[in-house]
N, C-alpha and C positions, 0 to 999 in steps of 0.2 A: 524239374526243380532241383537245385543244388542241395547237396547234403549239408546240414548244419551241424558241424562237430562242436562239441562242448569246448574243446581245447581252443577253438577259434573264436568263441564268444568273447566280448569284452569282459575283463576280469570281474568287474562288479556285477555282471549279469549271470555269471556261472552259478549253478546250483550250490557248489561247495562254498562259494563266497557268501551267497545269500543265507545259507545255513549258518555259517559262522557269525554273521553280523545281525541277522534278523531272527534266527531260531527256526526250528523245523516246522512250527505251525504256520509259517508264512510261505512255505513251499508247496507247490502243486503236487499231486500224486505222481505225475510224470517226472517232475524234477527230483523227487525223492527216489523213485525207481532208477533214474539215470545215474544216481550216485552209486548204485549197486551194479548196474549193467556196464557202464563206462564205454567210452569210445574204443574202437579197434582201428586198424589202419584203413578199413573200408566201410565201417558202419558207425553211425552216431548213436551213442547211448541214449540220448534224449529222444531221438526219433524212434528208436526201437521201443523205448518205454511208452511213447505215445501210441504206437501201433499195437503194442501188446494190450494196453488198456482199452483201445477200441475193439480189438478182437474179443477180449474177455468181458466187454460191456461193464467195465469198472473193476475196482479192487476185488469185490466179492467173487467175481468170476475167474480170478487167476488160478484158483484151485482146480478148475475144470479144464484148463488149457494144458496141452502137451508141451510144456515149457522147453523140454530138451530139443524138440524138433522145430521150435519157433525160430525164424530167421534172426540171427544176431544174439541168440541166447547160448545154446550149446549145453553140453552135459554138466560141466562144472558149475556154471552160473545157475542152471536150473535147480541144482541141489541146494545152492545157497538161498535161492528164492523160496523153495519149498520149506527149508528150515526156518526162514524168517516168517513165513505165513503161519507155520505151526506155533512159533513162539508168540506171535501176535494173538493167535487164538487162545493160547494158554494164559496170556496176560489178561485178556478179556474175561476169562473165567475167574481169575483171581480177583479182579476188580469188582466182580459181582458175587463175591463170596457170601451170599445171603445165608443166614443160619435159621431163620424162622419165616414162615409164610403167613402173612397177615391179610393178603388180598390177592386177586388175580394178577395184578401188576408185579407183585413180588415173584410169583411163580413164573410169569412170562419172562421177567428179567433174568432170573436164574437159568431158565431153559434156553433163552435166545443166545447167550454167550456160548452155549454148547452146540446149538443146532443151526443157527442162521446161515452158516456158510457151507453146510452139507449139501451135496448135489443129489442125494438119494433120500427117500423118506426114512426117518428113524422114529420108531415108536418106543417111548421111554416112560418111566414112572419115577415120581418123587415119593419116597417113603417118609412118613411123618409119625411122630409120637403123639401122645394125647394132648400135648401143648403146641402142636404144629411146628415143632422144631424138626429140621431136616435130618433124617437118619442116613439116607444115601440116595444116590441117583443110579438107576438101573436101565440099561438098554435091553429091550425085549426082542425087537426085531428090526431088520434093515431091509427095506423094499416097499412095495406097494402095500397100502393099508387095507386089509379086508379081514373078514371074520375067520377065514381059513389060516391066515398068517398070525393074527393076534388071538391066541387061545387063552381063555381065562386061567388055565392052570399055569401058563408061563407068566402071566401078569401077576397073579397072587402068590406064587411060590416065594419070591423074595420077601414079600410082605409077611408071610407066615414065618419064614426062617428068622427074620430080623425083628419080629414082634411089633410090626407097624400097626398103629391104630387106624390110620387112614392113608390113602394114596391120591396122588394127582396124576392123571394121564397126560402125556405130552407127546405131540409129534409135529413134524415140520412139513411144510409144503415148499419144495424147492422152486416152484414157479414164482414164489413171492406173494401169492394171493392166499391169505389164511381162511378164506370162506369155506365153511364146512361142506363136505360132500355127503352124498347119501350114505356112503360107506362109513364116513366119520360118525354120522348120527347113529347108524346101526351098531357100530362097535361100542360107542358110548353107552347106549341103552343096555347092551348086553353086559358090560362090565359093571354098571350100576346095579343091575339086577343080581348078579353073582355076588357083588360086594355086600348087599343087604343080607343075603343068605349066610355069608361067611362072617358077618359082623365086622367088616373092614370097609369103612366108608370111602366111596369115590367122591372126593370133594369137588373136583373140576376136571375138565379136559381142555387143555390149552393147545391151540394150534398156532405154530409160529410160521410167519410168512415174511421173510425179509426183515424190515424194521417194524412190522406191525404184528398183532396177534388177535385171536378170538378166544374168548372164554365161553365154553359151552354152558357153564353155570349162569353167566350173565345173559346168555341167549335163551335161557329157559329150558335147555335140554336136560338139565339135571335138577331135580326138585329136592 
């Protein structure tokens, strides 16, 4: 199949023209990426963008790809793409700058912007005051979730230091499936028990999986 260079497309079909006249919302992910990757003398920016999205299984997977070694990208362009991905992540965090938690959806929305694109499990906590205003977000551990990794002293130390009245446990499932595992249930039960002893309530344990989440409180795992 012949290579389709962007520069050889009809002018009104080129991503740059469509962006100018229609707006970014009307362009596909491949078209938007092609504006960054661009044609070279031997490769089509649009075709490289399509292949990159296929390999990454969508935009969310771009952070997991070795961009520098991907055909048609190279070192310079990979750095630009990584910078863009990080900016997009930070923008998402700002757009979800929730100050108070009123329901599991608030906690999940606050956490998802920070965790949904991570390719390793992150166990974090949201610290709250007596009126459920957010005091801070703390990362406790990165890696597989089990009782040996997530120790109560590491979880409750930030809460004690910052005078939190309660906490919400949060972690992500990189697989995209937020269904609680046996380890998730065990860790939740252990933290709730310790929280009662320390008089720091564990209000919920939110598991983020892609665009969905599970609230352990809603599942009945936290009474």
